[in-house]
N, CA and C atoms as a LAMMPS dump frame, in Angstrom:
ITEM: TIMESTEP
0
ITEM: NUMBER OF ATOMS
408
ITEM: BOX BOUNDS ff ff ff
-5.0000000000000000e+02 5.0000000000000000e+02
-5.0000000000000000e+02 5.0000000000000000e+02
-5.0000000000000000e+02 5.0000000000000000e+02
ITEM: ATOMS id mol type element x y z
1 1 1 N 0.655 -0.734 0.176
2 1 2 C 0.188 0.376 -0.347
3 1 3 C 0.867 1.348 0.094
4 2 1 N -0.087 2.305 -0.764
5 2 2 C 1.063 3.6 -0.497
6 2 3 C 0.545 4.094 -0.614
7 3 1 N 0.802 5.448 0.251
8 3 2 C 0.277 6.561 0.96
9 3 3 C -0.067 8.037 -0.229
10 4 1 N -0.532 8.651 -0.921
11 4 2 C -0.216 9.427 -1.459
12 4 3 C 0.472 10.572 -0.733
13 5 1 N 1.497 11.476 -1.425
14 5 2 C 2.348 12.288 -0.778
15 5 3 C 2.218 13.884 0.396
16 6 1 N 0.618 13.441 -0.213
17 6 2 C -0.212 14.574 1.024
18 6 3 C -0.321 14.268 2.134
19 7 1 N -1.282 13.163 2.085
20 7 2 C -0.731 12.137 3.034
21 7 3 C 0.327 12.06 3.903
22 8 1 N 1.72 11.203 3.902
23 8 2 C 2.892 11.294 3.405
24 8 3 C 3.364 12.859 4.673
25 9 1 N 3.181 13.914 3.799
26 9 2 C 3.506 15.033 3.938
27 9 3 C 2.409 15.854 5.391
28 10 1 N 1.527 15.3 5.442
29 10 2 C 0.381 15.578 6.356
30 10 3 C 1.294 15.3 7.685
31 11 1 N 1.316 13.638 7.699
32 11 2 C 1.686 13.111 8.943
33 11 3 C 3.507 13.788 8.966
34 12 1 N 4.071 14.398 8.284
35 12 2 C 5.509 14.891 8.143
36 12 3 C 5.016 16.433 9.057
37 13 1 N 4.185 16.897 8.786
38 13 2 C 4.103 18.007 9.5
39 13 3 C 3.385 18.21 10.585
40 14 1 N 2.542 17.233 11.008
41 14 2 C 2.189 16.949 12.925
42 14 3 C 3.441 16.862 13.692
43 15 1 N 4.092 15.309 12.682
44 15 2 C 5.36 15.637 13.778
45 15 3 C 5.973 16.411 13.736
46 16 1 N 6.074 17.116 13.167
47 16 2 C 7.688 18.233 13.068
48 16 3 C 6.044 19.697 14.428
49 17 1 N 5.217 19.353 14.373
50 17 2 C 4.218 20.241 14.938
51 17 3 C 4.392 19.599 16.813
52 18 1 N 4.647 18.521 16.467
53 18 2 C 4.124 17.36 17.745
54 18 3 C 5.484 17.642 19.004
55 19 1 N 6.512 18.424 18.118
56 19 2 C 7.899 17.956 18.951
57 19 3 C 8.174 19.097 20.087
58 20 1 N 7.536 20.113 19.699
59 20 2 C 7.21 21.256 20.572
60 20 3 C 5.856 21.811 21.011
61 21 1 N 4.567 20.958 20.689
62 21 2 C 3.501 21.389 20.667
63 21 3 C 3.256 22.541 20.748
64 22 1 N 3.365 23.186 21.723
65 22 2 C 3.369 25.209 21.985
66 22 3 C 3.756 25.751 20.794
67 23 1 N 5.03 25.663 20.09
68 23 2 C 5.685 26.705 19.487
69 23 3 C 4.72 26.659 18.121
70 24 1 N 4.304 28.122 17.666
71 24 2 C 3.989 28.666 16.618
72 24 3 C 5.589 28.393 15.195
73 25 1 N 4.877 27.853 14.335
74 25 2 C 5.653 27.352 13.443
75 25 3 C 5.768 27.899 12.32
76 26 1 N 6.51 28.541 10.887
77 26 2 C 5.679 29.056 10.234
78 26 3 C 5.461 28.442 8.866
79 27 1 N 5.152 28.576 7.791
80 27 2 C 4.64 27.457 6.853
81 27 3 C 6.26 26.588 6.169
82 28 1 N 6.751 28.367 5.893
83 28 2 C 8.125 27.918 5.112
84 28 3 C 8.878 27.038 6.173
85 29 1 N 9.236 27.566 7.547
86 29 2 C 9.971 26.238 8.271
87 29 3 C 9.02 25.008 8.297
88 30 1 N 8.043 24.873 8.47
89 30 2 C 7.631 23.824 7.887
90 30 3 C 7.675 22.921 6.602
91 31 1 N 8.205 23.64 5.783
92 31 2 C 8.387 23.217 4.468
93 31 3 C 9.416 23.018 4.384
94 32 1 N 10.435 23.912 5.221
95 32 2 C 12.019 23.331 5.184
96 32 3 C 12.341 22.17 5.933
97 33 1 N 12.097 21.783 7.565
98 33 2 C 11.902 20.503 7.991
99 33 3 C 11.751 19.882 7.831
100 34 1 N 10.054 19.675 6.678
101 34 2 C 9.983 18.459 6.068
102 34 3 C 9.892 18.179 4.932
103 35 1 N 10.833 18.884 3.804
104 35 2 C 10.91 18.278 2.944
105 35 3 C 10.223 18.854 1.856
106 36 1 N 9.278 19.623 1.782
107 36 2 C 8.052 19.734 1.126
108 36 3 C 8.186 21.319 0.76
109 37 1 N 7.773 21.262 -1.266
110 37 2 C 7.568 22.633 -1.342
111 37 3 C 6.105 23.51 0.027
112 38 1 N 6.828 24.88 -0.304
113 38 2 C 5.588 25.675 0.963
114 38 3 C 4.383 25.853 0.136
115 39 1 N 3.798 25.567 -0.552
116 39 2 C 2.745 26.161 -1.183
117 39 3 C 2.033 24.499 -1.067
118 40 1 N 2.705 23.153 -1.311
119 40 2 C 2.464 21.92 -0.543
120 40 3 C 1.509 22.133 1.047
121 41 1 N 2.961 22.839 1.848
122 41 2 C 3.19 22.396 2.758
123 41 3 C 1.041 23.375 3.051
124 42 1 N 1.307 24.574 2.639
125 42 2 C 0.14 25.322 3.115
126 42 3 C -1.799 25.003 2.563
127 43 1 N -1.044 24.362 1.496
128 43 2 C -2.497 23.388 1.991
129 43 3 C -2.634 22.245 2.691
130 44 1 N -1.483 21.665 2.958
131 44 2 C -2.094 20.45 3.792
132 44 3 C -2.11 20.897 5.587
133 45 1 N -1.779 22.492 5.645
134 45 2 C -2.008 22.854 6.803
135 45 3 C -3.706 23.35 6.916
136 46 1 N -4.159 23.579 5.413
137 46 2 C -5.371 24.02 5.714
138 46 3 C -6.364 23.188 5.793
139 47 1 N -6.378 21.963 5.661
140 47 2 C -7.179 20.9 5.668
141 47 3 C -6.359 20.265 7.096
142 48 1 N -5.572 20.945 7.361
143 48 2 C -5.596 20.361 8.803
144 48 3 C -6.128 21.448 10.427
145 49 1 N -6.184 22.433 9.185
146 49 2 C -6.915 23.148 10.316
147 49 3 C -8.45 23.202 10.102
148 50 1 N -8.824 22.813 8.718
149 50 2 C -10.247 22.619 8.526
150 50 3 C -10.394 21.282 9.523
151 51 1 N -9.608 20.481 9.638
152 51 2 C -9.97 18.717 9.991
153 51 3 C -10.161 19.524 11.94
154 52 1 N -9.258 20.431 12.27
155 52 2 C -9.451 20.705 13.704
156 52 3 C -8.075 20.358 14.598
157 53 1 N -7.332 20.192 14.176
158 53 2 C -5.654 19.585 14.084
159 53 3 C -4.946 20.655 14.513
160 54 1 N -4.804 21.714 13.742
161 54 2 C -4.24 22.928 13.901
162 54 3 C -4.705 24.216 14.094
163 55 1 N -3.813 24.759 15.211
164 55 2 C -4.426 26.449 14.457
165 55 3 C -3.762 27.309 14.088
166 56 1 N -3.725 28.191 13.247
167 56 2 C -3.28 29.401 12.22
168 56 3 C -3.578 30.49 12.774
169 57 1 N -2.567 31.165 12.525
170 57 2 C -2.887 32.269 12.982
171 57 3 C -1.61 33.406 11.991
172 58 1 N -2.548 34.313 11.018
173 58 2 C -1.537 35.312 10.246
174 58 3 C -0.441 36.329 11.098
175 59 1 N 0.329 36.912 9.835
176 59 2 C 0.815 38.082 10.326
177 59 3 C 2.183 37.72 11.663
178 60 1 N 2.633 39.193 11.755
179 60 2 C 2.953 38.929 13.28
180 60 3 C 3.157 38.128 14.213
181 61 1 N 4.266 37.163 14.667
182 61 2 C 3.932 36.322 15.71
183 61 3 C 2.59 35.212 15.193
184 62 1 N 2.616 35.267 14.29
185 62 2 C 1.787 33.883 13.97
186 62 3 C 2.261 32.32 13.355
187 63 1 N 1.578 31.864 12.54
188 63 2 C 2.235 30.465 12.612
189 63 3 C 1.054 29.55 12.98
190 64 1 N 1.556 28.326 12.659
191 64 2 C 0.793 26.866 13.232
192 64 3 C 1.007 26.028 14.23
193 65 1 N 0.408 26.153 14.384
194 65 2 C 0.24 25.143 16.118
195 65 3 C -0.147 24.337 16.24
196 66 1 N -0.252 23.458 17.125
197 66 2 C -0.876 21.737 17.283
198 66 3 C -2.45 22.67 18.049
199 67 1 N -3.887 21.749 17.726
200 67 2 C -5.244 22.348 18.088
201 67 3 C -5.35 21.918 19.609
202 68 1 N -4.487 20.644 19.2
203 68 2 C -5.311 19.216 20.228
204 68 3 C -3.61 18.648 20.508
205 69 1 N -3.741 17.792 21.764
206 69 2 C -2.511 17.566 21.88
207 69 3 C -2.364 15.835 21.152
208 70 1 N -0.974 15.581 21.171
209 70 2 C -0.376 14.517 20.605
210 70 3 C -1.281 13.788 20.437
211 71 1 N -1.561 13.122 21.969
212 71 2 C -2.31 12.2 22.255
213 71 3 C -3.422 12.055 21.614
214 72 1 N -4.474 13.022 21.594
215 72 2 C -5.543 13.533 20.784
216 72 3 C -5.602 13.209 19.575
217 73 1 N -4.348 13.322 18.653
218 73 2 C -4.899 12.294 17.105
219 73 3 C -4.427 11.648 16.976
220 74 1 N -5.52 10.548 16.397
221 74 2 C -5.227 9.373 15.69
222 74 3 C -4.549 9.602 14.266
223 75 1 N -3.84 8.483 13.837
224 75 2 C -3.156 8.59 12.413
225 75 3 C -4.06 7.89 11.868
226 76 1 N -5.101 7.337 12.033
227 76 2 C -6.063 6.68 11.141
228 76 3 C -6.719 7.55 10.844
229 77 1 N -7.285 8.748 11.071
230 77 2 C -8.12 9.561 11.208
231 77 3 C -7.695 11.092 10.444
232 78 1 N -6.213 11.029 10.326
233 78 2 C -5.721 11.772 8.978
234 78 3 C -5.474 11.286 7.851
235 79 1 N -4.956 9.877 8.065
236 79 2 C -4.632 9.062 6.698
237 79 3 C -5.95 9.077 5.863
238 80 1 N -7.071 8.499 6.853
239 80 2 C -8.347 8.373 6.181
240 80 3 C -8.797 9.74 5.232
241 81 1 N -8.628 11.097 6.323
242 81 2 C -8.895 12.161 5.58
243 81 3 C -8.244 12.339 4.248
244 82 1 N -6.514 12.321 4.421
245 82 2 C -5.826 12.953 2.965
246 82 3 C -6.533 11.144 1.812
247 83 1 N -6.448 10.435 2.31
248 83 2 C -6.657 9.513 1.32
249 83 3 C -8.401 9.215 1.063
250 84 1 N -9.076 10.613 1.219
251 84 2 C -10.838 10.207 0.757
252 84 3 C -10.199 10.03 -0.453
253 85 1 N -11.284 8.658 -1.201
254 85 2 C -11.353 9.184 -2.562
255 85 3 C -10.632 8.146 -3.017
256 86 1 N -9.604 7.838 -2.704
257 86 2 C -8.309 6.747 -3.005
258 86 3 C -8.558 5.804 -3.593
259 87 1 N -8.319 5.353 -4.683
260 87 2 C -8.827 3.656 -4.461
261 87 3 C -7.751 2.414 -4.305
262 88 1 N -7.257 2.109 -3.561
263 88 2 C -6.791 0.915 -3.244
264 88 3 C -6.198 0.178 -4.58
265 89 1 N -6.99 0.099 -5.425
266 89 2 C -6.982 -1.074 -6.21
267 89 3 C -8.438 -0.433 -7.617
268 90 1 N -7.821 -1.178 -8.865
269 90 2 C -9.766 -0.964 -9.676
270 90 3 C -10.782 -0.923 -9.395
271 91 1 N -10.723 -2.224 -8.853
272 91 2 C -11.953 -2.691 -8.565
273 91 3 C -12.647 -2.274 -6.667
274 92 1 N -12.131 -1.022 -6.836
275 92 2 C -12.424 -0.127 -4.98
276 92 3 C -12.814 0.95 -5.534
277 93 1 N -12.501 1.448 -6.646
278 93 2 C -13.092 2.672 -7.56
279 93 3 C -14.549 3.087 -7.233
280 94 1 N -15.168 4.335 -6.672
281 94 2 C -16.657 4.817 -7.476
282 94 3 C -17.007 4.281 -8.064
283 95 1 N -16.663 3.96 -9.381
284 95 2 C -18.259 3.346 -10.388
285 95 3 C -17.559 2.347 -10.143
286 96 1 N -17.334 1.358 -9.751
287 96 2 C -16.534 -0.077 -9.256
288 96 3 C -15.585 -0.518 -10.198
289 97 1 N -14.921 0.864 -11.272
290 97 2 C -13.638 0.242 -12.117
291 97 3 C -14.185 -0.517 -12.874
292 98 1 N -12.69 -1.213 -13.6
293 98 2 C -13.152 -2.208 -14.947
294 98 3 C -12.348 -3.023 -14.795
295 99 1 N -12.569 -4.871 -13.925
296 99 2 C -12.309 -5.427 -13.29
297 99 3 C -11.939 -6.95 -14.442
298 100 1 N -11.634 -7.269 -14.923
299 100 2 C -11.735 -8.664 -16.177
300 100 3 C -12.015 -9.662 -15.108
301 101 1 N -11.771 -9.982 -14.097
302 101 2 C -11.552 -10.657 -13.239
303 101 3 C -13.26 -10.91 -12.402
304 102 1 N -14.421 -10.266 -12.409
305 102 2 C -15.39 -9.775 -11.741
306 102 3 C -16.083 -10.967 -12.915
307 103 1 N -17.311 -11.591 -11.846
308 103 2 C -17.767 -11.554 -10.792
309 103 3 C -17.328 -12.602 -9.424
310 104 1 N -15.944 -13.293 -10.384
311 104 2 C -15.233 -14.574 -9.272
312 104 3 C -14.38 -14.13 -9.357
313 105 1 N -13.583 -12.501 -8.586
314 105 2 C -12.238 -12.481 -8.071
315 105 3 C -12.879 -12.67 -6.446
316 106 1 N -11.821 -13.137 -5.366
317 106 2 C -12.097 -13.177 -4.563
318 106 3 C -11.337 -12.366 -3.633
319 107 1 N -9.83 -11.533 -4.954
320 107 2 C -8.738 -10.789 -4.25
321 107 3 C -9.294 -9.557 -3.436
322 108 1 N -10.717 -8.894 -4.146
323 108 2 C -11.198 -7.33 -3.422
324 108 3 C -11.512 -8.464 -2.087
325 109 1 N -12.382 -9.126 -1.477
326 109 2 C -12.177 -9.189 -0.267
327 109 3 C -11.489 -9.464 0.596
328 110 1 N -10.573 -10.183 0.185
329 110 2 C -8.724 -10.268 1.317
330 110 3 C -8.154 -8.456 0.75
331 111 1 N -8.147 -7.741 -0.115
332 111 2 C -7.331 -5.859 -0.328
333 111 3 C -8.537 -5.425 0.508
334 112 1 N -9.765 -5.581 0.89
335 112 2 C -10.486 -4.725 1.94
336 112 3 C -10.152 -5.295 2.559
337 113 1 N -9.827 -6.718 3.483
338 113 2 C -9.318 -6.63 4.766
339 113 3 C -8.434 -6.579 5.399
340 114 1 N -7.723 -6.263 4.144
341 114 2 C -6.187 -5.913 4.754
342 114 3 C -5.943 -4.443 5.108
343 115 1 N -6.581 -3.726 4.142
344 115 2 C -6.928 -2.418 4.385
345 115 3 C -7.409 -1.913 5.836
346 116 1 N -8.363 -2.716 5.913
347 116 2 C -8.755 -2.068 6.953
348 116 3 C -8.311 -2.584 8.44
349 117 1 N -7.733 -3.59 8.597
350 117 2 C -6.384 -3.955 9.061
351 117 3 C -5.173 -2.965 9.132
352 118 1 N -4.978 -2.541 8.181
353 118 2 C -3.86 -1.04 8.301
354 118 3 C -4.221 0.042 8.731
355 119 1 N -5.397 0.337 8.521
356 119 2 C -6.342 1.324 9.023
357 119 3 C -6.318 1.129 10.284
358 120 1 N -6.967 0.394 11.234
359 120 2 C -6.884 -0.202 12.388
360 120 3 C -5.527 -0.103 13.274
361 121 1 N -4.679 -0.342 12.81
362 121 2 C -3.845 -0.099 13.01
363 121 3 C -3.008 1.817 13.547
364 122 1 N -3.347 1.906 12.697
365 122 2 C -3.72 3.578 12.304
366 122 3 C -4.305 4.829 13.356
367 123 1 N -5.28 3.613 13.534
368 123 2 C -6.004 3.653 14.42
369 123 3 C -5.946 3.692 15.639
370 124 1 N -4.924 2.661 15.916
371 124 2 C -4.919 2.828 17.379
372 124 3 C -3.373 3.322 18.039
373 125 1 N -3.386 4.12 17.139
374 125 2 C -1.5 4.588 17.181
375 125 3 C -1.791 6.229 16.977
376 126 1 N -1.77 6.928 18.579
377 126 2 C -1.646 8.431 18.055
378 126 3 C -0.1 8.841 18.03
379 127 1 N -0.248 10.628 17.408
380 127 2 C 0.417 11.421 17.02
381 127 3 C 2.062 11.225 18.454
382 128 1 N 1.322 11.262 19.32
383 128 2 C 2.325 11.188 21.039
384 128 3 C 3.296 10.138 20.473
385 129 1 N 2.486 8.733 19.986
386 129 2 C 2.893 6.845 20.334
387 129 3 C 4.555 7.835 19.252
388 130 1 N 3.996 8.25 18.36
389 130 2 C 5.4 8.142 17.058
390 130 3 C 6.48 9.048 17.336
391 131 1 N 6.215 10.029 18.437
392 131 2 C 7.027 11.374 18.456
393 131 3 C 8.309 10.925 19.91
394 132 1 N 9.039 10.896 19.854
395 132 2 C 10.626 10.697 20.505
396 132 3 C 10.137 10.743 21.964
397 133 1 N 10.33 10.125 22.831
398 133 2 C 9.207 10.234 24.275
399 133 3 C 10.052 11.976 25.139
400 134 1 N 11.127 12.706 24.497
401 134 2 C 11.438 14.027 24.954
402 134 3 C 10.305 15.003 24.8
403 135 1 N 9.941 14.456 23.422
404 135 2 C 8.615 15.032 22.992
405 135 3 C 7.602 14.857 23.361
406 136 1 N 7.197 14.119 23.528
407 136 2 C 5.395 13.466 23.776
408 136 3 C 5.343 13.805 25.186
């Protein structure tokens, strides 16, 4: 399974913010520290803010800060938000895709169960679980 680049970057932004939850960081600082272009980080931060995970403030003294403690951020929720609408395989597409093996294919059920196990593991993991002990 491969996550979208935006999902990966969102997790890295949250990790960076989680290392010092009270420190405001600029999108430029976040972009440099996670190795993602600033315009991508701005979109990711906007989405994280809409999800209620970060607060943003413009102007002098502004920046981005976690809106909730790292222990309250479930990785599964973040991944679901950023991966929404992404089909793991062709037959998972909203329109059913064009599977040449239907209706006899049993792979779909196996892959669906694997995806759910993956997300269940992420649901059981918080941002705090992924931070160095001194940051958590």
